[in-house]
C-alpha positions in Angstrom: -22.2 5.9 9.3 -25.8 7.2 8.9 -26.9 3.9 7.4 -25.1 2.0 10.1 -27.0 4.0 12.9 -30.3 3.4 11.1 -29.6 -0.3 10.8 -29.0 -0.6 14.5 -32.2 1.2 15.3 -34.3 -1.3 13.3 -32.1 -4.4 13.9 -34.2 -5.6 17.0 -37.3 -5.7 14.8 -35.7 -8.1 12.2 -35.7 -11.8 12.7 -32.1 -13.2 13.0 -32.4 -15.6 10.0 -33.6 -12.7 7.9 -30.7 -10.5 9.0 -28.1 -13.3 8.2 -29.7 -13.9 4.8 -29.6 -10.2 3.8 -26.0 -9.7 5.1 -25.0 -13.0 3.4 -26.4 -11.9 0.1 -24.4 -8.6 0.1 -21.3 -10.2 1.6 -21.1 -12.8 -1.2 -21.4 -10.0 -3.8 -18.7 -7.9 -2.0 -16.3 -10.9 -1.7 -15.7 -10.9 -5.5 -14.6 -7.3 -5.6 -12.3 -7.6 -2.6 -10.2 -10.6 -3.6 -7.1 -8.5 -3.6 -7.4 -7.6 0.1 -9.5 -10.4 1.7 -8.7 -12.7 3.4 -5.1 -11.5 2.9 -4.1 -7.9 2.5 -0.4 -8.1 1.4 0.2 -4.7 2.8 -0.6 -5.8 6.4 2.5 -8.0 6.5 5.1 -5.2 7.4 6.5 -5.5 10.9 6.6 -2.4 13.1 9.8 -0.4 13.1 12.3 -2.0 15.5 10.4 -5.3 15.7 12.5 -8.0 17.3 10.1 -10.9 17.4 7.9 -12.8 19.9 8.9 -14.1 23.3 11.2 -17.1 23.5 12.0 -16.8 19.8 8.5 -18.0 18.7 7.6 -17.6 15.0 4.1 -16.1 15.7 1.6 -15.4 18.3 -1.8 -17.3 18.5 -4.5 -15.5 20.3 -7.9 -17.1 20.6 -10.9 -14.8 21.6 -14.6 -15.4 22.0 -17.5 -12.9 22.0 -20.5 -14.2 23.8 -23.6 -12.6 22.2 -26.6 -14.3 23.8 -27.8 -16.7 26.5 -27.3 -19.7 24.1 -23.7 -18.8 23.7 -23.2 -18.3 27.4 -24.4 -21.8 27.9 -21.7 -23.2 25.5 -18.7 -21.4 27.1 -18.0 -24.5 29.3 -17.9 -26.8 26.4 -15.8 -24.5 24.4 -13.3 -24.1 27.2 -13.2 -27.9 27.6 -12.3 -28.3 23.9 -9.5 -25.9 24.0 -8.1 -27.3 27.2 -8.1 -30.7 25.8 -6.0 -29.5 22.9 -3.7 -27.5 25.1 -4.9 -23.9 24.3 -6.1 -21.1 26.4 -8.4 -18.1 25.2 -10.1 -14.9 26.2 -14.0 -14.8 26.7 -15.7 -11.4 26.2 -19.0 -10.9 28.0 -21.8 -8.2 27.5 -22.3 -6.5 30.8 -25.8 -5.2 30.2 -26.9 -7.4 27.3 -29.5 -10.2 26.8 -28.1 -12.3 29.6 -26.6 -12.1 33.1 -23.0 -13.1 33.5 -22.6 -15.4 36.4 -19.7 -14.6 38.8 -19.1 -18.4 39.2 -18.5 -18.7 35.4 -16.1 -15.9 35.3 -14.1 -17.2 38.3 -14.1 -20.7 37.0 -12.7 -19.6 33.6 -10.0 -17.6 35.3 -9.0 -20.5 37.5 -8.5 -22.6 34.4 -6.2 -20.0 32.8 -8.7 -18.3 30.6 -9.2 -14.6 30.4 -12.4 -12.5 30.9 -13.0 -9.3 29.0 -15.8 -6.8 28.5 -17.7 -6.8 25.3 -19.4 -3.4 24.7 -22.1 -2.4 27.2 -25.5 -3.3 25.6 -24.2 -4.7 22.3 -26.8 -2.7 20.4 -24.6 -0.8 17.9 -25.3 2.5 19.7 -22.1 2.8 21.9 -20.5 5.5 19.6 -23.6 7.4 18.5 -22.4 10.5 20.4 -19.3 11.5 22.3 -21.3 12.8 25.2 -23.2 9.5 25.5 -20.0 7.5 25.2 -18.4 9.4 28.1 -21.5 8.8 30.3 -21.4 5.0 29.5 -17.6 4.8 30.0 -18.1 5.1 33.8 -20.4 2.0 33.7 -18.0 0.1 31.5 -15.1 0.9 33.8 -17.2 -0.3 36.7 -17.6 -3.7 35.1 -13.9 -3.8 34.1 -13.0 -3.3 37.8 -15.6 -5.7 39.1 -14.6 -8.5 36.7 -10.8 -7.8 37.1 -10.7 -7.3 33.3 -8.1 -5.4 31.3 -9.5 -5.8 27.8 -12.4 -4.5 25.8 -14.1 -5.1 22.5 -16.9 -3.1 20.9 -20.0 -4.7 19.5 -20.0 -5.2 15.7 -16.4 -4.0 15.6 -17.5 -0.4 15.6 -14.8 1.8 16.9 -13.6 5.3 17.8 -10.1 4.5 19.1 -9.5 8.0 20.5 -12.6 7.8 22.7 -11.4 4.5 24.3 -9.0 6.4 26.4 -11.9 7.0 28.7 -11.8 3.4 29.6 -9.4 1.8 32.2 -8.0 -0.8 29.7 -4.7 -2.3 28.9 -5.9 -3.2 25.4 -8.7 -3.0 22.9 -9.6 -5.6 20.2 -12.2 -3.8 18.1 -10.2 -3.6 14.9 -9.0 -5.9 12.2 -6.3 -6.1 9.5 -8.8 -6.5 6.7 -12.5 -7.2 6.8 -14.7 -5.5 4.2 -17.8 -7.2 5.5 -18.0 -5.2 8.7 -20.3 -2.2 9.0 -17.1 0.0 9.6 -14.9 -1.7 7.0 -11.7 0.3 7.2 -9.0 -2.0 8.4 -5.8 -1.1 10.3 -3.7 -3.0 7.7 -1.4 -4.7 10.2 -1.1 -8.2 11.6 0.9 -6.9 14.6 -0.1 -5.2 17.9 0.3 -1.5 17.9 0.2 1.3 20.5 -2.6 3.9 20.8 -1.1 6.9 22.8 -3.2 9.1 24.9 -2.9 12.6 23.5 -0.9 14.8 25.8 -0.2 12.2 28.4 3.3 11.9 29.8 5.1 8.7 29.0 5.5 7.9 32.7 1.8 8.1 33.3 0.1 4.7 34.1 -2.7 5.6 31.6 -0.6 6.9 28.8 -2.4 4.7 26.2 -3.4 1.2 25.5 -2.5 -1.6 23.1 -4.6 -2.3 20.0 -4.9 -6.0 19.0 -6.6 -6.4 15.6 -8.2 -9.7 14.7 -6.3 -11.2 11.8 -8.2 -14.3 11.0 -11.7 -14.0 9.6 -14.6 -14.2 12.1 -16.4 -17.5 12.2 -19.8 -15.8 11.6 -18.4 -14.2 8.4 -16.9 -17.5 7.2 -19.6 -20.0 7.9 -22.8 -18.0 8.2 -22.5 -15.2 5.7 -20.1 -16.8 3.0 -21.3 -20.4 3.7 -17.8 -21.9 3.8 -17.9 -25.6 4.5 -14.3 -26.0 5.9 -11.7 -24.0 7.9 -9.5 -23.9 4.7 -9.4 -20.0 4.7 -8.3 -20.0 8.3 -5.5 -22.4 7.5 -4.4 -20.5 4.4 -4.3 -17.1 6.3 -2.5 -18.7 9.2 0.2 -20.0 6.9 0.7 -16.5 5.6 0.7 -14.9 9.0 3.4 -17.4 10.1 5.5 -16.5 7.0 5.2 -12.9 8.0 5.9 -13.5 11.7 2.7 -11.8 12.8 -0.2 -12.4 15.2 -2.9 -14.9 14.4 -5.9 -13.5 16.4 -9.2 -15.1 15.9 -12.7 -14.3 17.1 -14.9 -17.4 17.5 -18.5 -17.0 18.9 -19.8 -19.8 21.0 -23.3 -18.8 20.0 -22.8 -20.1 16.5 -21.1 -23.4 17.3 -23.1 -26.6 17.1 -21.7 -29.0 19.7 -24.5 -31.5 18.8 -24.5 -33.6 15.6 -26.9 -31.4 13.6 -26.2 -27.7 13.2 -29.1 -25.1 13.0 -29.1 -22.7 10.0 -27.5 -20.1 12.4 -24.7 -22.5 13.5 -21.8 -24.4 12.2 -20.2 -27.7 13.3 -17.7 -27.6 16.1 -15.5 -29.8 13.9 -14.5 -26.7 11.9 -12.9 -25.0 14.9 -11.5 -28.2 16.2 -9.9 -29.0 12.9 -8.3 -25.6 12.8 -6.9 -26.0 16.3 -5.5 -29.4 15.5 -3.9 -28.0 12.3 -2.1 -25.4 14.4 -1.0 -27.9 16.9 0.3 -30.5 14.4 1.9 -28.3 11.8 3.4 -25.6 14.1 4.0 -27.5 17.3 6.6 -25.6 19.3 6.7 -22.6 16.9 3.8 -20.5 18.3 3.2 -18.5 21.5 -0.4 -19.2 22.6 -1.3 -16.3 24.9 -4.4 -14.6 26.0 -5.1 -11.1 24.6 -4.2 -9.6 28.0 -0.9 -11.5 28.1 0.0 -10.2 24.6 -0.9 -6.7 25.7 1.2 -6.9 28.8 4.2 -8.3 27.0 3.9 -5.7 24.2 3.8 -2.8 26.7 6.7 -4.1 28.7 8.9 -5.4 25.9 12.1 -3.4 25.1 11.1 -3.2 21.5 7.8 -1.6 22.2 7.8 -0.2 25.8 5.9 3.1 25.6 7.3 4.2 29.0 10.7 2.7 29.4 13.7 4.9 29.3 15.2 5.6 25.9 12.6 3.4 24.2 10.7 4.5 21.0 7.0 4.7 21.6 5.1 2.5 19.1 2.5 4.7 17.5 -0.7 4.2 15.8 -0.5 4.7 12.0 -0.1 8.5 11.7 -2.9 8.9 9.1 -5.3 6.4 10.5 -8.9 7.5 9.7 -7.7 10.0 7.1 -9.2 10.0 3.5 -7.4 11.0 0.4 -8.2 11.1 -3.3 -5.6 10.5 -6.0 -6.2 11.9 -9.5 -4.1 11.0 -12.6 -4.6 11.1 -16.3 -3.0 7.7 -16.8 -3.4 4.0 -15.9 -2.9 3.7 -12.2 -1.8 0.1 -11.9 0.9 0.5 -14.5 2.0 4.0 -13.6 4.8 3.5 -11.0 5.0 7.0 -9.4 1.3 7.5 -8.5 1.0 3.8 -7.4 4.1 3.9 -5.3 3.0 7.1 -3.5 -0.6 6.1 -3.1 0.5 2.7 -1.6 2.9 4.5 0.8 0.0 6.7 2.1 -2.4 3.7 2.4 0.3 1.8 4.4 0.3 4.7 6.9 -3.5 4.6 7.4 -5.1 6.7 4.6 -8.2 5.4 2.9 -7.4 6.0 -0.7 -9.7 6.7 -3.7 -8.1 6.8 -7.1 -9.6 8.4 -10.1 -7.7 7.4 -13.4 -8.1 6.4 -17.0 -9.5 3.1 -18.1 -7.2 1.0 -20.4 -10.0 -0.6 -22.5 -13.0 -2.8 -21.7 -10.9 -5.5 -20.1 -10.3 -3.3 -17.0 -13.1 -2.9 -14.6 -14.6 0.5 -13.9 -14.2 -0.2 -10.2 -11.6 -2.2 -8.5 -9.8 -2.5 -5.2 -6.1 -3.2 -5.4 -3.9 -3.5 -2.3 -6.6 -1.8 -0.3 -6.9 1.1 -2.7 -10.3 2.0 -4.2 -9.9 2.6 -8.0 -12.5 4.4 -10.1 -11.7 4.4 -13.8 -13.1 7.0 -16.1 -14.0 5.5 -19.6 -11.3 7.4 -21.5 -8.2 6.1 -23.1 -5.0 8.1 -23.6 -4.3 8.8 -27.3 -1.2 10.6 -28.5 -1.9 13.1 -31.3 -1.9 16.8 -32.2 -2.3 19.7 -29.7 -6.1 19.9 -30.2 -6.4 16.2 -29.3 -4.5 16.8 -26.0 -6.8 19.7 -25.1 -10.0 17.7 -25.8 -8.8 14.6 -23.9 -7.4 16.6 -21.0 -10.5 18.7 -20.7 -12.8 15.7 -20.7 -10.9 14.0 -18.0 -10.6 17.2 -15.9 -14.4 17.7 -15.9 -15.1 14.1 -15.3 -12.7 13.9 -12.3 -13.9 17.1 -10.9 -17.6 15.8 -11.0 -16.6 12.6 -9.3 -14.6 14.3 -6.6 -17.4 16.8 -6.0 -20.0 14.1 -5.6 -17.8 12.0 -3.3 -16.8 15.0 -1.2 -20.4 15.6 0.0 -20.6 11.8 1.0 -17.3 11.6 2.8 -14.9 14.5 3.5 -11.4 14.3 2.0 -8.4 15.4 4.0 -6.1 15.3 1.1 -6.3 15.3 -2.8 -3.1 14.3 -4.5 -3.2 15.3 -8.2 -0.5 14.1 -10.7 0.2 16.1 -13.9 -0.2 16.0 -16.9 -2.1 18.3 -17.3 -1.2 20.8 -14.6 -4.7 22.2 -14.5 -5.9 18.8 -13.3 -5.2 20.4 -9.9 -8.5 22.3 -10.3 -10.4 19.0 -10.3 -10.0 19.3 -6.5 -11.9 22.6 -6.2 -14.8 21.3 -4.3 -12.9 19.1 -1.8 -10.5 22.1 -1.2 -13.5 24.4 -0.5 -14.6 21.8 2.0 -11.2 21.8 3.8 -9.1 19.3 1.9 -5.4 20.0 1.2 -4.2 19.7 -2.3 -0.7 18.3 -3.4 0.2 18.9 -7.1 2.7 16.3 -8.2 4.6 17.7 -11.2 6.0 14.6 -12.8 7.2 16.6 -15.8 7.3 20.4 -16.7 4.6 20.5 -19.4 6.1 23.4 -21.5 9.4 21.7 -21.9 7.8 18.4 -22.7 5.5 19.9 -25.3 8.5 21.7 -26.8 10.3 18.4 -27.1 7.3 16.5 -28.6 6.3 19.2 -31.1 9.5 21.0 -31.8 8.0 24.3 -30.4 10.0 27.4 -29.6 9.9 28.7 -26.0 8.4 32.0 -27.1 5.5 30.4 -29.0 2.0 31.2 -27.9 1.2 27.7 -27.0 4.2 27.4 -24.7 3.4 30.7 -23.0 -0.2 29.5 -22.4 1.3 26.3 -20.8 3.5 28.4 -18.5 0.6 30.5 -17.4 -1.5 27.4 -16.7 1.4 25.9 -14.7 1.6 29.1 -12.6 -2.1 29.0 -11.9 -2.1 25.4 -11.0 0.9 25.8 -8.6 -0.8 28.7 -7.0 -4.0 26.7 -6.5 -2.1 23.8 -4.8 -1.1 23.9 -1.1 2.1 21.9 -1.8 4.0 20.8 -4.9 6.3 17.9 -5.2 8.6 17.0 -8.2 11.1 14.3 -9.0 14.5 16.0 -9.2 16.7 19.0 -8.6 16.6 20.5 -12.2 12.8 20.4 -12.2 12.5 22.2 -8.8 15.1 24.8 -10.0 13.0 25.4 -13.1 9.7 25.8 -11.2 11.4 28.2 -8.7 12.7 30.3 -11.6 9.1 30.5 -12.8 8.1 32.1 -9.4 7.1 29.0 -7.5 8.0 29.7 -3.8 11.0 27.5 -2.9 9.5 26.5 0.4 6.3 25.2 -1.3 8.0 22.7 -3.6 9.7 19.5 -2.4 11.6 16.7 -4.1 10.3 13.1 -4.0 12.4 11.2 -6.5 11.2 8.4 -8.8 13.2 5.7 -6.9 12.1 2.1 -7.7 10.3 0.1 -5.0 12.7 -2.2 -3.3 10.0 -4.8 -3.1 10.3 -5.1 -6.9 13.7 -3.9 -7.8 15.9 -6.1 -5.5 18.2 -8.7 -7.0 17.7 -11.0 -4.0 14.2 -11.6 -5.1 15.0 -13.1 -8.5 17.0 -16.2 -9.5 20.3 -15.2 -10.9 21.0 -16.0 -14.5 23.2 -19.0 -15.2 26.7 -17.8 -15.6 27.7 -17.8 -19.2 30.8 -19.6 -20.2 33.5 -17.0 -20.6 34.9 -16.6 -24.1 34.2 -15.2 -27.6 30.7 -16.8 -27.7 29.4 -15.2 -24.5 26.6 -12.8 -25.4 27.0 -9.2 -24.5 23.4 -8.0 -23.7 22.2 -4.5 -23.8 18.8 -3.4 -22.7 16.3 -0.5 -23.2 13.0 -0.3 -21.4 10.4 2.5 -21.2 8.4 4.8 -23.4 9.1 4.3 -27.1 9.2 7.8 -28.6 11.7 9.8 -30.6 13.1 11.9 -27.8 14.3 8.7 -26.0 16.7 8.1 -28.9 16.1 4.4 -29.6 17.2 5.0 -33.2 20.6 6.3 -31.8 21.0 3.1 -29.8 20.1 0.9 -32.8 22.5 2.7 -35.1 25.2 2.3 -32.4 24.6 -1.4 -32.2 25.0 -1.5 -36.0 28.4 0.1 -35.6 29.4 -2.4 -33.0 28.3 -5.7 -34.4 31.8 -6.3 -36.0 33.6 -5.2 -32.9 31.4 -7.1 -30.5 30.2 -10.2 -32.5 28.0 -11.4 -29.6 26.2 -8.2 -29.0 22.5 -8.3 -28.4 20.0 -5.4 -27.8 16.8 -6.1 -26.0 13.9 -3.6 -26.1 10.9 -3.4 -23.8 7.9 -1.1 -24.0 4.4 -0.5 -25.3 4.1 -0.5 -29.1 3.9 2.9 -30.7 4.1 4.4 -34.2 7.7 5.3 -33.4 8.4 1.7 -32.6 7.0 0.7 -35.9 9.6 3.0 -37.5 12.3 1.4 -35.4 11.4 -2.1 -36.6 11.7 -0.9 -40.2 15.2 0.5 -39.3 16.1 -2.8 -37.7 15.1 -4.6 -40.8 16.9 -2.1 -43.1 20.1 -2.5 -41.2 19.9 -6.3 -41.1 19.7 -6.4 -37.2 16.7 -8.7 -36.8 18.8 -11.4 -35.2 20.6 -8.9 -32.8 17.9 -6.4 -31.9 15.0 -8.1 -30.1 11.7 -6.3 -29.3 9.9 -7.9 -26.4 6.8 -5.6 -26.1 5.4 -4.3 -22.8 6.2 -6.1 -19.5 5.3 -5.7 -15.8 7.7 -4.1 -13.4 8.6 -7.5 -12.0 9.2 -8.9 -15.5 11.5 -5.8 -16.2 13.4 -6.4 -13.0 13.9 -10.1 -14.0 15.0 -9.0 -17.5 17.6 -6.6 -16.0 19.0 -9.5 -14.1 20.0 -11.2 -17.5 21.8 -8.3 -19.1 25.3 -6.7 -19.0 24.6 -3.0 -19.7 21.5 -0.8 -19.5 21.0 2.0 -22.0 19.4 5.4 -21.6 19.9 6.7 -25.2 17.9 10.0 -24.9 18.5 12.8 -27.4 19.0 16.3 -26.2 15.9 18.5 -25.9 14.4 21.1 -23.6 12.8 18.3 -21.6 15.5 15.6 -21.6 18.2 18.2 -20.7 16.6 18.5 -17.2 15.1 15.0 -16.8 16.5 12.4 -14.4 15.2 9.1 -15.8 13.9 6.6 -13.3 15.5 3.7 -15.3 19.0 4.7 -14.2 18.0 3.8 -10.5 16.2 0.7 -11.8 19.4 -0.6 -13.4 21.6 0.3 -10.4 19.2 -1.2 -7.9 19.6 -4.5 -9.7 23.4 -4.2 -9.7 23.7 -3.4 -13.4 25.8 -0.6 -15.0 24.1 1.9 -17.2 25.0 4.4 -20.0 23.2 7.7 -19.9 23.3 11.0 -21.7 25.5 13.8 -20.4 22.7 16.2 -19.4 22.0 18.6 -16.4 19.2 16.5 -14.9 21.6 13.5 -14.5 24.7 15.5 -13.7 22.9 16.9 -10.6 23.3 13.4 -9.2 26.2 11.7 -11.1 29.6 12.5 -12.4 32.1 10.7 -14.6 33.3 8.6 -11.7 29.8 7.3 -11.1 28.2 7.1 -14.5 29.1 6.2 -18.1 28.1 9.4 -20.1 27.7 9.8 -23.9 27.0 12.9 -26.0 23.1 12.9 -26.5 22.1 12.0 -30.1 25.7 11.0 -31.1 25.6 7.3 -32.2 29.4 7.2 -32.6 30.0 8.4 -29.1 27.4 6.0 -27.7 29.1 3.2 -29.6 32.5 4.1 -28.2 31.2 4.2 -24.6 29.5 0.7 -25.0 32.7 -0.6 -26.5 34.8 0.7 -23.6 32.4 -0.9 -21.2 32.7 -4.2 -23.0 36.6 -4.0 -23.3 37.3 -2.7 -19.8 35.3 -4.8 -17.3 37.4 -3.5 -14.4 36.6 0.1 -15.1 32.9 -0.9 -15.6 32.8 -2.6 -12.2 34.3 0.5 -10.5 31.8 2.9 -12.1 29.0 0.5 -11.1 30.2 0.3 -7.5 30.4 4.1 -7.2 27.0 4.6 -9.0 25.3 2.2 -6.7 26.5 4.3 -3.8 24.7 7.3 -5.3 21.6 5.2 -5.7 21.7 4.0 -2.0 21.4 7.7 -0.9 18.2 8.0 -2.8 16.3 4.7 -2.3 12.5 4.6 -2.1 12.8 4.2 1.6 14.4 7.7 1.8 11.9 9.2 -0.7 9.0 7.6 1.1 10.0 9.4 4.3 10.2 12.7 2.2 6.6 12.1 1.0 5.2 11.3 4.4 7.0 14.4 5.9 5.4 16.7 3.3 1.9 15.2 4.0 2.4 15.3 7.7 3.4 18.9 7.6 0.5 19.9 5.4 -2.2 18.2 7.4 -0.9 19.4 10.8 -0.3 23.0 9.6 -2.3 25.6 11.5 
């Protein structure tokens, strides 16, 4: 904010064309790096809890607003109102009380008489309204005076600067100083929603008349951004964004400045043709006739406050709240590739959805990945290291390099913007110490123990529990858990293990690796064409995931070899990143003569995996028994069940904590004959298979991502509010 304050100090000295030229240059550069979140941020489409829709069953709300910035814009208000009236629309005009022009009472009254709304736009519109809390409190009395004099219920800050908690000083029904997504604004953090939401007054009783106000974010790009900064030559972006808002059932709120509209034939460099706005309104009218609710901002706020689904004071009604972590900042650190690592991405996106501004520090998967990127509103910074599996020394060198790199990045960023939370994902456990500087500055640290490192390394290298290397790993694990404020882990067996190693039970929480229902949902994918029943119908097995020895792919391949005479149409489909182990498996496939039966598809995205699961008959988790797999609960089990497909898994404690023989098809880990027998039973007894699937899906339904998401948010909420 320091640069913002400096800018508004010198702004009056800069000619307007120069300001627009400089802002346009930086905006066009910024646009390329924000394609994933502008003009559409997919995460903003989620309707509020309990949402029942717009009045009279309309599909979306259309709210037209206008900020009048100068005397020239004041003179165009009549023409703009005439245009909207002619096309059957009404809008809200926001005037600056103590700005570069005087607001005639006659104009305000005439607009109201015609069905338009009048609102207050800042005080001076000089970018200084929020420079100090004390000054804002003093200015609020004057703003309230104008609100009363004008009979206005709404407010919008200049330049979309905002301190939403301060606005409780104003006697307003609504504020419109935010946006769902707009990286071009001086305060670029969007609220990530295309719906109204409630800003409660802290400590005020619900029955109080001033117990809060409604926030109305603008959801269509501002005209100044579109036509003056980015030099768009048509309203195509408005139309595209509107279509998306309609699909999502949200609120299309636009801010059009009369100052920048050219009602004459020739537009100045600081104007755009009125035809752009007129074309957009006609598009709305013609394409969506009868499907929208065109209301002023004040009408939307009044309806939202009074409606049963959002009433903050009605008896028995749930109070719509602002996103609980709005304005909070979090860093996420992981020694892996963020976009393809489901757990860190799933959890980071969950926090971002609730208002966190998220910075991710992760590995870079080769030169094709950019060093910096924004994905779904999350800022990603990639360290130029790649993960290479090898001996123990290589692990130490790679982990150490990433630890120091991440710590340096976090330290540097912490002095520029304070973090409230640092979420560190193992491996390694000691990566938690990358957050030492943010923690010293007040941040809370969550250590996310995906896997217990000692057991995993024992499984990879065949180590004994009493070996020196394993003892060091346990010691580092204990130090890391002690450093963290909270620990989360994916299953019961892992938690029990960490508690046995002296982690306080109340410090560790379970957030399972449940798949995102936005991806693993059979309703999202076309069903496979039903195969003709009979001896030629393929019986398809599937494995997806990490291709390493402990996951027992060789056991599964050998089981398929045993079954090919019993199940002539058997097929086995394998998905995963190529590894040296997979090269060995391809040699085994060739040796057994299974090239026509066992098909390796390589790596696929999560959506592609979900689509592939739709085409199979049975999922396989062919893990061998080891110190790690004995206590692991593979995410793939839930992925198969989420898609309505049965699965065979090893009979181990980590899985037994959730499933029994009524809800899961178990085999003895590492036993190819037992695995073959279980697959044959599934093939031969479809009624029994359907019964196990049905009961297994009931287990999954108790542990969906929606449930786990609430667990995560509860942990974070408790941590940040702990005194």
